[in-house]
PAZAPA-4460 file (N, C-alpha, C; in steps of 0.05 Angstrom, whole numbers, plus 32768, in hexadecimal, padded with zeros to 4 digits):
% residues 272
    n_x    n_y    n_z   ca_x   ca_y   ca_z    c_x    c_y    c_z   seq   type   mol
   8015   7FE6   8000   8002   8000   7FFE   8010   8012   7FFF     1      X     A
   8011   8028   7FEB   8019   8042   7FE9   8010   8056   7FFA     2      X     A
   8023   806E   8005   8020   8086   801B   8026   8097   8003     3      X     A
   8012   80A1   8002   8011   80BE   7FF6   8011   80DB   8008     4      X     A
   801C   80EB   8006   8021   80FE   801A   8009   811B   8016     5      X     A
   8002   8125   801E   7FEE   813C   801B   7FFB   815B   8024     6      X     A
   7FEC   8169   801D   7FF6   8186   8019   7FF3   8194   802E     7      X     A
   7FF2   81A8   803F   7FF1   81B3   8055   7FD3   81BE   804D     8      X     A
   7FCD   81C2   803A   7FAC   81CB   803A   7F9C   81B3   8046     9      X     A
   7FA2   81A4   8038   7F91   818A   8033   7F93   817E   8057    10      X     A
   7FAA   817F   8067   7FA6   817A   807F   7F97   8195   8096    11      X     A
   7F9B   81A9   808E   7F86   81C0   809B   7F66   81B1   8092    12      X     A
   7F5D   81AC   8080   7F45   81B0   8073   7F40   8196   8089    13      X     A
   7F55   8180   808D   7F4C   8168   8099   7F45   8171   80B6    14      X     A
   7F55   817A   80C5   7F51   8184   80DE   7F3B   8199   80E2    15      X     A
   7F37   81A5   80D0   7F20   81B1   80D7   7F08   81A3   80D7    16      X     A
   7F07   8185   80BF   7EEA   8180   80BA   7EE3   8166   80D4    17      X     A
   7EFA   8159   80E0   7F02   814F   80EC   7F01   8152   8108    18      X     A
   7F05   816B   8111   7F09   8171   812E   7F25   816A   8132    19      X     A
   7F28   816E   814E   7F3B   816A   8160   7F42   8149   8163    20      X     A
   7F5B   8142   816A   7F61   8123   8168   7F52   8116   8180    21      X     A
   7F51   8123   8192   7F34   8117   81AE   7F1A   810E   81A2    22      X     A
   7F17   811C   818C   7EF9   8113   817F   7F06   80F4   8169    23      X     A
   7F19   80FA   8164   7F1D   80DE   8151   7F1B   80EB   8135    24      X     A
   7F28   80E2   811E   7F21   80E8   8105   7F14   80DA   80F3    25      X     A
   7F0B   80E3   80DB   7F06   80D4   80C8   7F14   80C5   80AD    26      X     A
   7F08   80AE   80B3   7F19   8099   8095   7EFE   8090   8084    27      X     A
   7F0F   8099   806C   7EFF   808A   8058   7F07   8079   804D    28      X     A
   7F01   805A   8040   7F0A   804D   8038   7EF9   8044   8011    29      X     A
   7F05   804C   8007   7EF6   8047   7FE6   7F0B   8034   7FDF    30      X     A
   7EF0   801D   7FD0   7EF2   800E   7FC1   7EE7   800D   7FA9    31      X     A
   7EF8   8008   7F92   7EF5   8008   7F72   7EFC   7FF4   7F64    32      X     A
   7EEC   7FEF   7F55   7EE8   7FD3   7F42   7EDB   7FBE   7F46    33      X     A
   7ED7   7FA9   7F39   7EC9   7F91   7F3C   7ED7   7F81   7F57    34      X     A
   7EC7   7F85   7F69   7EC8   7F7A   7F83   7EAB   7F6B   7F90    35      X     A
   7EB6   7F59   7FA2   7E9F   7F51   7FAC   7E9A   7F52   7FCE    36      X     A
   7E88   7F64   7FD8   7E8B   7F6E   7FF4   7E79   7F5B   8007    37      X     A
   7E82   7F51   801F   7E72   7F3C   802C   7E6E   7F4B   8046    38      X     A
   7E5A   7F60   8051   7E57   7F6A   8068   7E4F   7F55   807D    39      X     A
   7E60   7F59   809A   7E58   7F4B   80AC   7E42   7F63   80BE    40      X     A
   7E29   7F55   80BE   7E12   7F5B   80CC   7E08   7F53   80EB    41      X     A
   7E02   7F62   8101   7DFA   7F5A   8112   7DEC   7F72   811E    42      X     A
   7DD4   7F66   8123   7DB3   7F71   812E   7DB9   7F8B   8111    43      X     A
   7DB7   7F7B   80FA   7DAD   7F93   80E3   7DC4   7FAE   80E6    44      X     A
   7DD4   7FA6   80F5   7DF2   7FC1   80F5   7E0B   7FB3   80E3    45      X     A
   7E16   7FC6   80D1   7E2F   7FB5   80C3   7E43   7FBA   80DB    46      X     A
   7E4B   7F9E   80E4   7E5B   7F98   80F3   7E80   7F99   80E8    47      X     A
   7E85   7F97   80CB   7E9A   7F93   80C0   7E99   7F85   80A6    48      X     A
   7EA6   7F8F   8096   7EA3   7F86   807B   7EC1   7F76   806D    49      X     A
   7EBD   7F60   805D   7ED9   7F59   8054   7ECA   7F5F   8034    50      X     A
   7EE9   7F62   8026   7EE4   7F63   8009   7EFA   7F58   7FF5    51      X     A
   7EEE   7F4E   7FE2   7EFC   7F37   7FD1   7EFB   7F3D   7FBA    52      X     A
   7F12   7F3D   7FA0   7F21   7F4A   7F90   7F1E   7F2E   7F82    53      X     A
   7F10   7F1D   7F7A   7F0A   7F07   7F63   7F2E   7F03   7F53    54      X     A
   7F33   7EEF   7F4A   7F4B   7EEA   7F3E   7F49   7EF2   7F20    55      X     A
   7F3E   7F0A   7F1E   7F38   7F10   7EFD   7F51   7F1F   7EF5    56      X     A
   7F6A   7F1E   7EFD   7F80   7F2C   7EEB   7F79   7F4F   7EEE    57      X     A
   7F6B   7F54   7F02   7F73   7F75   7F00   7F83   7F77   7F1F    58      X     A
   7F94   7F86   7F18   7FAB   7F93   7F26   7F97   7FA1   7F3E    59      X     A
   7FA2   7F95   7F56   7F92   7FAA   7F70   7FA8   7FBF   7F82    60      X     A
   7FAB   7FD6   7F84   7FB5   7FE3   7F8A   7FAA   7FF7   7FA5    61      X     A
   7FBB   8004   7FB3   7FB2   800F   7FCE   7FC4   8024   7FD4    62      X     A
   7FB2   803C   7FDD   7FCA   8055   7FDD   7FBD   8061   7FFF    63      X     A
   7FC7   8077   800F   7FBA   807E   8027   7FC5   8099   8026    64      X     A
   7FA5   80A6   801F   7FAA   80C4   801B   7FA3   80DC   802E    65      X     A
   7FB8   80E2   804D   7FB1   80ED   8064   7FA4   8103   805C    66      X     A
   7F8E   810A   806C   7F7F   812C   806E   7F73   8129   804B    67      X     A
   7F66   8119   8040   7F61   8119   8024   7F4A   8110   802A    68      X     A
   7F34   8117   8022   7F18   8116   801E   7F09   811A   7FFF    69      X     A
   7F00   8108   7FFB   7EF0   810C   7FD9   7ED7   8107   7FDB    70      X     A
   7EC2   8124   7FC8   7EAC   812A   7FCA   7EA6   8109   7FB7    71      X     A
   7E83   8107   7FBB   7E77   80FA   7FA9   7E7E   80FD   7F8A    72      X     A
   7E81   8117   7F81   7E7F   8121   7F67   7EA0   811A   7F61    73      X     A
   7EB2   811D   7F72   7ECA   811D   7F66   7ECC   80FF   7F60    74      X     A
   7EBE   80E4   7F71   7EC6   80CD   7F70   7EB7   80C2   7F57    75      X     A
   7EA1   80CB   7F56   7E8D   80C9   7F3A   7EA4   80D3   7F24    76      X     A
   7EB4   80E8   7F20   7EBB   80F2   7F0C   7ED6   80E0   7F09    77      X     A
   7ED5   80CE   7EF3   7EEF   80C3   7EEB   7F12   80D3   7EE7    78      X     A
   7F0B   80ED   7ED8   7F26   80FC   7EDB   7F22   810D   7EEF    79      X     A
   7F1B   8102   7F08   7F1A   8118   7F25   7F3F   811F   7F22    80      X     A
   7F3F   8140   7F26   7F5B   814C   7F27   7F6A   813C   7F41    81      X     A
   7F64   813B   7F51   7F64   813C   7F6D   7F6A   811A   7F74    82      X     A
   7F65   8106   7F5E   7F6C   80F0   7F5F   7F85   80DC   7F5B    83      X     A
   7F93   80D2   7F72   7FAD   80CA   7F69   7FB8   80BD   7F59    84      X     A
   7FD3   80C1   7F51   7FDA   80B9   7F39   7FDE   809C   7F30    85      X     A
   7FDB   808C   7F20   7FDB   8070   7F24   7FFE   806D   7F31    86      X     A
   8008   8074   7F31   802A   8072   7F3A   8035   806B   7F56    87      X     A
   8015   8080   7F65   8015   8081   7F83   800B   806B   7F84    88      X     A
   8000   8056   7F7B   7FF5   803C   7F87   8003   8022   7F87    89      X     A
   800A   8019   7F9D   8015   8000   7F9E   8002   7FE8   7F9E    90      X     A
   800F   7FD8   7F91   7FFA   7FBD   7F8A   8005   7FAA   7FA1    91      X     A
   7FEC   7F9E   7FA6   7FE4   7F90   7FBB   7FEB   7F73   7FBD    92      X     A
   7FFD   7F62   7FC5   8000   7F4A   7FC1   7FE4   7F35   7FCB    93      X     A
   7FEA   7F24   7FBC   7FD5   7F0A   7FB5   7FCD   7F04   7FCA    94      X     A
   7FC4   7F0E   7FE1   7FC0   7EFD   7FFE   7FAC   7F12   800B    95      X     A
   7F9E   7F02   8021   7F8F   7F12   8038   7F95   7F29   8046    96      X     A
   7F89   7F3A   804C   7F95   7F58   8055   7F84   7F5F   806A    97      X     A
   7F87   7F6D   8084   7F6C   7F7C   8097   7F70   7F94   8099    98      X     A
   7F60   7FA8   8099   7F62   7FC5   80A4   7F4E   7FC6   80C0    99      X     A
   7F5E   7FC7   80D6   7F53   7FCC   80E9   7F52   7FE7   80F5   100      X     A
   7F34   7FEC   8100   7F35   800C   8103   7F2F   800D   8122   101      X     A
   7F39   8012   8128   7F3A   8021   8149   7F25   8047   8149   102      X     A
   7F0F   803D   8159   7F05   804F   815E   7F02   8059   8178   103      X     A
   7EF3   807D   817E   7EEA   807C   8198   7ECD   8070   819F   104      X     A
   7ED3   8066   81B5   7EB2   805A   81C2   7EA8   8067   81D0   105      X     A
   7EAB   807E   81D8   7EA4   808F   81E9   7EA8   80AF   81E5   106      X     A
   7E93   80BE   81F8   7E95   80E2   81EA   7E84   80E2   81D5   107      X     A
   7E8F   80FE   81CB   7E7C   810A   81B7   7E82   80FF   8195   108      X     A
   7E93   80EF   8192   7E9A   80DD   8177   7E80   80DD   8168   109      X     A
   7E81   80E0   8147   7E6A   80D1   8140   7E71   80BC   813B   110      X     A
   7E8A   80B0   8144   7E84   8092   8141   7E71   807B   8157   111      X     A
   7E63   8093   8168   7E5D   8087   8184   7E42   8089   817F   112      X     A
   7E34   809D   8166   7E18   80A7   816D   7E0C   8099   8143   113      X     A
   7E24   808E   813C   7E16   8084   8124   7E27   806A   811C   114      X     A
   7E10   805F   8114   7E23   803A   810A   7E0B   8037   80EF   115      X     A
   7E17   802A   80E1   7E0B   802A   80C1   7DF3   8015   80C8   116      X     A
   7DE4   8010   80C3   7DD2   8002   80BD   7DCE   7FED   80A3   117      X     A
   7DCD   7FCE   80A4   7DD5   7FC8   8085   7DB9   7FD0   806F   118      X     A
   7DA6   7FD9   8080   7D95   7FE9   8068   7D9D   8005   805F   119      X     A
   7DB4   8004   8066   7DC2   8020   805E   7DCD   8018   8049   120      X     A
   7DD3   8009   803D   7DE5   8003   8024   7DCB   8001   8013   121      X     A
   7DD9   800D   7FF8   7DC9   8024   7FE5   7DBD   8007   7FD3   122      X     A
   7DA0   800A   7FD6   7D93   7FFA   7FC9   7D9B   7FFE   7FA7   123      X     A
   7DAF   800F   7F98   7DB1   8012   7F83   7DD0   7FF9   7F78   124      X     A
   7DD5   7FEB   7F8D   7DE7   7FD4   7F82   7DE2   7FBB   7F80   125      X     A
   7DEF   7FA6   7F78   7DEF   7F8E   7F71   7DE6   7F7C   7F85   126      X     A
   7DD7   7F7A   7F93   7DD9   7F67   7FAA   7DC8   7F4F   7FAE   127      X     A
   7DDD   7F40   7FB7   7DDF   7F1D   7FB4   7DD1   7F15   7FCF   128      X     A
   7DBE   7F03   7FD5   7DB5   7EF7   7FEC   7DD6   7EE9   7FFE   129      X     A
   7DD9   7EE9   800C   7DF4   7ED6   801B   7DE8   7EB7   801F   130      X     A
   7DFE   7EAE   8024   7DEE   7E91   8031   7E04   7E7F   8018   131      X     A
   7E0B   7E7C   8006   7E1F   7E71   7FF5   7E37   7E76   8000   132      X     A
   7E47   7E61   7FFA   7E65   7E60   8008   7E73   7E6A   7FED   133      X     A
   7E81   7E75   7FF3   7E97   7E8C   7FDF   7EAD   7E75   7FDD   134      X     A
   7EBB   7E72   7FC0   7EC5   7E62   7FB7   7EE8   7E72   7FC2   135      X     A
   7F02   7E67   7FBE   7F19   7E6B   7FCD   7F28   7E79   7FB0   136      X     A
   7F17   7E86   7F92   7F22   7E8D   7F81   7F21   7EAE   7F7C   137      X     A
   7F2F   7EB7   7F9D   7F3D   7ED2   7F9B   7F50   7ED6   7F9B   138      X     A
   7F5A   7EEE   7F97   7F7C   7EF6   7F98   7F79   7F0B   7FAC   139      X     A
   7F6B   7F22   7FAD   7F73   7F2C   7FCA   7F56   7F36   7FD8   140      X     A
   7F5D   7F2E   7FF1   7F45   7F31   8006   7F47   7F42   801D   141      X     A
   7F37   7F50   8023   7F3C   7F69   8038   7F24   7F6B   8050   142      X     A
   7F2F   7F5E   8065   7F1C   7F63   8080   7F14   7F78   8089   143      X     A
   7F05   7F8A   8087   7F06   7FA3   80A0   7EF5   7F9B   80B7   144      X     A
   7EFB   7FAA   80D1   7EF2   7FB0   80E6   7EF2   7FC4   80F3   145      X     A
   7EDE   7FD6   80FA   7ED5   7FE7   810E   7EB4   7FF3   80F8   146      X     A
   7EAE   8002   8104   7E90   8008   810B   7E8C   8029   80F6   147      X     A
   7E85   8013   80E0   7E7D   802E   80C8   7E69   803E   80CB   148      X     A
   7E65   8050   80C3   7E53   8066   80C8   7E40   8069   80A6   149      X     A
   7E56   8066   8096   7E47   806C   8079   7E4F   8053   8065   150      X     A
   7E3D   8054   804C   7E4B   8045   8038   7E3C   8058   8022   151      X     A
   7E51   8059   8018   7E48   806C   7FF8   7E4A   805D   7FE7   152      X     A
   7E37   8054   7FD1   7E39   8052   7FB9   7E40   805B   7F9E   153      X     A
   7E51   805C   7F8C   7E5D   806F   7F7E   7E5F   805D   7F60   154      X     A
   7E60   8072   7F46   7E66   806C   7F2B   7E52   805B   7F29   155      X     A
   7E34   805C   7F28   7E21   804C   7F20   7E27   8049   7F08   156      X     A
   7E12   8033   7F01   7E19   802E   7EDD   7DFE   801C   7ED3   157      X     A
   7DE5   8022   7ECB   7DCF   8024   7EBF   7DCD   8002   7EB3   158      X     A
   7DBC   7FEE   7EBE   7DB8   7FD9   7EBD   7DA4   7FDB   7EAC   159      X     A
   7DAC   7FC4   7E95   7D98   7FC2   7E7B   7D95   7FA6   7E75   160      X     A
   7D7E   7F9C   7E66   7D7A   7F85   7E68   7D8F   7F73   7E5A   161      X     A
   7D97   7F79   7E49   7DA7   7F74   7E32   7DC8   7F79   7E3A   162      X     A
   7DC8   7F71   7E5D   7DE0   7F79   7E60   7DEA   7F5B   7E72   163      X     A
   7DDA   7F50   7E85   7DE6   7F3A   7E8D   7DCE   7F27   7E92   164      X     A
   7DD9   7F08   7E94   7DC8   7EF2   7E94   7DC5   7EE7   7EAA   165      X     A
   7DB9   7ED7   7EB8   7DB9   7EC8   7EC8   7DA3   7EC9   7EE2   166      X     A
   7D9C   7EB6   7EEE   7D96   7EB8   7F08   7D99   7ECF   7F13   167      X     A
   7DB8   7ED0   7F1D   7DC0   7EE2   7F2E   7DC5   7F07   7F22   168      X     A
   7DB4   7F07   7F12   7DBE   7F19   7F00   7DB5   7F35   7F0F   169      X     A
   7DC1   7F46   7F10   7DB1   7F65   7F19   7D9E   7F6C   7F10   170      X     A
   7D8A   7F6D   7F2C   7D6C   7F7C   7F27   7D69   7F98   7F35   171      X     A
   7D7D   7FA1   7F3B   7D7E   7FBD   7F42   7D82   7FCC   7F27   172      X     A
   7D7B   7FEB   7F28   7D76   7FF3   7F1D   7D99   7FF1   7F0D   173      X     A
   7DA1   7FFC   7F1D   7DC3   800A   7F17   7DDC   7FF5   7F2A   174      X     A
   7DF4   7FED   7F21   7E04   7FE3   7F34   7E20   7FFC   7F3A   175      X     A
   7E2F   7FF7   7F4B   7E3F   8011   7F50   7E5E   7FF7   7F4F   176      X     A
   7E6A   8013   7F42   7E91   8006   7F3F   7E9D   8010   7F4C   177      X     A
   7E95   8021   7F6A   7EA6   8033   7F7C   7E98   802F   7F9B   178      X     A
   7EA1   802F   7FB2   7E98   802B   7FC7   7EA2   803C   7FDD   179      X     A
   7E9E   8051   7FEC   7EA7   8058   7FFD   7E99   8050   801D   180      X     A
   7EB2   804C   802C   7EA7   803F   8046   7EB3   8059   8059   181      X     A
   7EA6   805D   8069   7EAB   807F   807C   7EA9   806A   809D   182      X     A
   7EBF   8078   80A5   7EC0   8071   80C5   7EC9   808C   80DB   183      X     A
   7EBD   809B   80EE   7EBC   80A3   80FD   7EC7   809A   8112   184      X     A
   7EDC   80B5   811B   7EDE   80AD   813B   7EFE   8098   813B   185      X     A
   7F0A   809B   8127   7F25   808E   8128   7F3B   809A   812E   186      X     A
   7F46   8087   813E   7F5D   8089   814C   7F78   807F   8146   187      X     A
   7F70   8063   8139   7F87   805C   812D   7F83   8045   8118   188      X     A
   7F97   803F   8105   7F93   802B   80F5   7FA4   8019   80EE   189      X     A
   7FA0   7FFE   80E7   7FB7   7FF5   80E8   7FA7   7FE1   80C0   190      X     A
   7FC2   7FD6   80B7   7FB6   7FD5   809C   7FD3   7FB8   8096   191      X     A
   7FBD   7FA5   80A9   7FD5   7F8D   80A9   7FD2   7F75   8095   192      X     A
   7FEC   7F6C   8090   7FEF   7F64   8079   7FFF   7F76   8060   193      X     A
   8003   7F8E   805D   800E   7FA2   8054   802E   7FA5   805D   194      X     A
   8039   7FAA   804B   805C   7FB6   8056   8064   7FC5   806F   195      X     A
   8075   7FC1   807C   807B   7FD0   808E   8070   7FF5   808C   196      X     A
   8088   7FF8   807A   8086   801A   8074   8069   8025   806E   197      X     A
   8055   801B   8067   8040   8024   8053   802A   8024   8072   198      X     A
   8037   800A   8084   8025   800A   8098   8030   8021   80B4   199      X     A
   8043   8021   80AF   8051   8037   80C4   8044   8057   80BE   200      X     A
   8044   8057   80A1   8036   8078   80A0   801A   8074   809C   201      X     A
   8012   8065   809E   7FF8   806A   80A4   7FED   8070   80C1   202      X     A
   7FFB   805A   80CE   7FF7   805A   80E8   8001   807C   80F3   203      X     A
   801C   8080   80E7   801C   80A1   80F2   800C   80B5   80E4   204      X     A
   7FF8   80B3   80D7   7FEC   80CB   80C3   7FCE   80C5   80C9   205      X     A
   7FC7   80B7   80D3   7FA6   80AA   80DF   7FA3   80C4   80EA   206      X     A
   7FA6   80D0   80F9   7F9D   80E8   8111   7F98   80FD   80FD   207      X     A
   7FA5   8101   80E7   7F8F   8115   80D4   7F7A   8110   80C4   208      X     A
   7F71   80EF   80C0   7F59   80DF   80B4   7F6B   80E8   8097   209      X     A
   7F5A   80E0   8087   7F64   80D6   806B   7F50   80BF   8059   210      X     A
   7F5D   80BB   803F   7F55   80AA   803B   7F66   808C   802E   211      X     A
   7F57   807D   802D   7F5E   8059   8022   7F52   805A   8008   212      X     A
   7F66   8056   7FF5   7F5A   804D   7FDC   7F63   802C   7FD9   213      X     A
   7F52   8021   7FD3   7F5F   800C   7FCE   7F4D   7FFE   7FB1   214      X     A
   7F62   7FFC   7F9D   7F4A   7FFB   7F81   7F59   7FDF   7F71   215      X     A
   7F42   7FDA   7F60   7F4C   7FBF   7F51   7F4D   7FC9   7F31   216      X     A
   7F4C   7FE1   7F35   7F4B   7FEF   7F1A   7F65   800B   7F16   217      X     A
   7F7F   7FF5   7F16   7F9A   8001   7F0C   7F98   8005   7EF6   218      X     A
   7F99   801C   7EE3   7F9E   8017   7EC5   7FA2   8009   7EB3   219      X     A
   7F92   8007   7EA3   7F9F   7FF5   7E88   7F88   7FF2   7E77   220      X     A
   7F8C   7FE4   7E59   7F89   7FE3   7E51   7F66   7FD1   7E49   221      X     A
   7F52   7FD2   7E4D   7F41   7FC2   7E52   7F38   7FB7   7E33   222      X     A
   7F2D   7F93   7E3C   7F1E   7F93   7E1E   7F07   7F81   7E25   223      X     A
   7EF5   7F76   7E17   7EDA   7F6F   7E1F   7EDA   7F57   7E2C   224      X     A
   7EEE   7F46   7E21   7EFB   7F31   7E2E   7EFD   7F31   7E4C   225      X     A
   7F0E   7F46   7E52   7F17   7F4C   7E66   7EFA   7F57   7E7A   226      X     A
   7EF0   7F68   7E76   7EDA   7F67   7E86   7EC4   7F58   7E85   227      X     A
   7EC2   7F42   7E75   7EB1   7F26   7E7E   7EBE   7F1B   7E8C   228      X     A
   7ED2   7F1C   7E89   7EE5   7F07   7EA3   7EDE   7F12   7EB8   229      X     A
   7EE5   7F28   7EBF   7ED3   7F36   7EDB   7EC1   7F2D   7EE5   230      X     A
   7EA5   7F2C   7ED1   7E90   7F24   7EE1   7E8B   7F03   7EE5   231      X     A
   7E9D   7EF5   7ED5   7EA5   7ED6   7ED3   7EA9   7ED4   7EEE   232      X     A
   7EC1   7EDA   7EF5   7ED0   7EDF   7F16   7EC3   7EE3   7F2C   233      X     A
   7EB8   7EFA   7F2A   7E99   7EFE   7F3B   7E8F   7EE3   7F43   234      X     A
   7E83   7EE6   7F33   7E6B   7ECA   7F31   7E78   7EB0   7F42   235      X     A
   7E92   7EAB   7F37   7EA1   7E90   7F3D   7EA5   7E94   7F54   236      X     A
   7EB2   7EAB   7F5D   7EB2   7EAA   7F7D   7E98   7EAA   7F8D   237      X     A
   7E83   7EB9   7F86   7E6E   7EBB   7F94   7E5E   7EA7   7F8F   238      X     A
   7E5E   7E8E   7F7C   7E46   7E7E   7F76   7E2D   7E85   7F6F   239      X     A
   7E35   7E97   7F52   7E1C   7EA9   7F4E   7E16   7E9F   7F2E   240      X     A
   7E02   7E9C   7F22   7DFA   7E94   7F0B   7DF8   7EB8   7EF8   241      X     A
   7E0B   7EC0   7EEE   7E0D   7EDE   7EEC   7E25   7ED7   7ED6   242      X     A
   7E1B   7EE3   7EBC   7E2A   7EE8   7EA1   7E2E   7F04   7E94   243      X     A
   7E3C   7F07   7E8B   7E38   7F2D   7E75   7E39   7F1F   7E5D   244      X     A
   7E1F   7F26   7E50   7E1C   7F20   7E3D   7E1E   7F37   7E24   245      X     A
   7E1F   7F52   7E2B   7E29   7F63   7E1A   7E3D   7F5C   7E08   246      X     A
   7E45   7F5E   7DF1   7E50   7F5E   7DDA   7E5D   7F70   7DD0   247      X     A
   7E4E   7F89   7DD9   7E56   7F9D   7DC3   7E53   7FB9   7DD3   248      X     A
   7E60   7FBC   7DE7   7E63   7FD2   7E01   7E69   7FEB   7DEA   249      X     A
   7E5A   8007   7DF4   7E61   8012   7DE8   7E7D   8027   7DE8   250      X     A
   7E88   8025   7DD6   7EA5   8031   7DDB   7EA2   8048   7DE7   251      X     A
   7EB4   8052   7DF7   7EBE   806F   7E06   7ED7   8076   7E00   252      X     A
   7EE4   8088   7E0F   7F04   8091   7E07   7F10   807F   7E15   253      X     A
   7EFC   8073   7E35   7F10   8064   7E43   7F1C   8047   7E39   254      X     A
   7F07   8040   7E28   7F13   8027   7E1F   7F26   8030   7E03   255      X     A
   7F21   804F   7DF9   7F3B   804C   7DE5   7F55   8056   7DEA   256      X     A
   7F4F   8069   7E06   7F71   8072   7E08   7F76   805D   7E27   257      X     A
   7F7E   806F   7E39   7F8B   8066   7E5F   7F6B   8060   7E67   258      X     A
   7F65   8045   7E6E   7F51   803D   7E85   7F53   804E   7E9B   259      X     A
   7F35   8060   7EA0   7F36   8072   7EB3   7F1D   8061   7ECA   260      X     A
   7F0B   8058   7EAF   7EED   8055   7EC9   7EF3   8036   7ED1   261      X     A
   7EDC   802A   7EE4   7EDE   8018   7EE3   7ED7   7FFA   7ED6   262      X     A
   7EDB   7FE2   7ED5   7EDB   7FCB   7EBA   7EC3   7FBA   7EDB   263      X     A
   7EAA   7FB6   7ECD   7EA5   7FA8   7EDD   7E8D   7FBA   7EF7   264      X     A
   7E88   7FA8   7F06   7E7B   7FB9   7F22   7E82   7FA0   7F36   265      X     A
   7E77   7FAD   7F54   7E75   7FA1   7F65   7E5C   7F98   7F6F   266      X     A
   7E5B   7F7F   7F7F   7E46   7F6B   7F88   7E47   7F6C   7FA9   267      X     A
   7E38   7F66   7FBC   7E33   7F71   7FCC   7E20   7F57   7FD8   268      X     A
   7E2E   7F4A   7FEE   7E1B   7F31   8004   7E0D   7F37   800F   269      X     A
   7DF8   7F41   800D   7DE3   7F45   8020   7DCD   7F4D   8022   270      X     A
   7DB4   7F3E   802A   7D98   7F3F   802B   7D94   7F5F   8022   271      X     A
   7D7E   7F64   800F   7D77   7F75   8000   7D5C   7F7E   8013   272      X     A
***
C-alpha cells in the first residue's frame, strides 16, 4: 500500500472538518472495481465487511491520502483532478489483509451516535441473498473491522434487458462500481498484511483522518473478453448464475485511450 503525502491546505481542511484529536478523526475507505462485498450483520447493524477481488486478471492497488476527502461529484468523475496518479498506488500481493479501525466508544464522537444499518446499503446495488458458500477463487481479500457510519455507492450504471443473463442477474435498475465506507471517531488504524513502511505511515498520519483507496482498476487497456471475465469470475466466486451477454458495448474514449472508468460492477451479499 503506497503512502501519498497531502499538502498543508488539505491538512488544515481535515482538522476543521474532523475536529480535535479528542473527538477522533474521519476515515473513508474507497473501493473501486469488480468486487464482492460480504457485510457482517448483527441485530440489523453492519458490524464489519469482507471484500473479495476474484481471480480475474485485474491488478489491485492501494494508497492512503492523509487529510484528503472526496465529494460524491469527484468520485463520480473519471477525470477527477484530485484523484492520485496511478504511479502512487502500490499493488497488493495475492493474499488476505485486515484493516482494523480503532474508534472512540464514549463522548461526543459521531461514532457513538451513528451506526450503519443493513437497510442503509443503497438499493441501487446488485444484491444477492447470502447462504451459498464462497469458492476459494479469489486473489485479494480484505476484512474491515470497525463501526461503519455510512456506505455510499457511486459510479452507477443503468441495467438494460440485453446486458445480463441468468437467475442471479441484477434486478436493480442500476449497479455500482465504486463504494465509500465511512468511519467516524477513529483513533488508530492498522492495515495488517501490508508492508512495514506503509503501515507505519498510516499509523503515524491517521490522526489527520483521510482516505484509503483500494482499487482493482489500475489503468490498463480493456477488451470485451476482459470485461466478460470480470463478471464470470464474480459469479464463480459467489456461486451465481450470472453471465454478461452484451456483445457490442458502446465505445467511449476510455476504451480507445487510457482506461479510466470501471470495468464491470460490484456485488453485495446481503438480504434486500
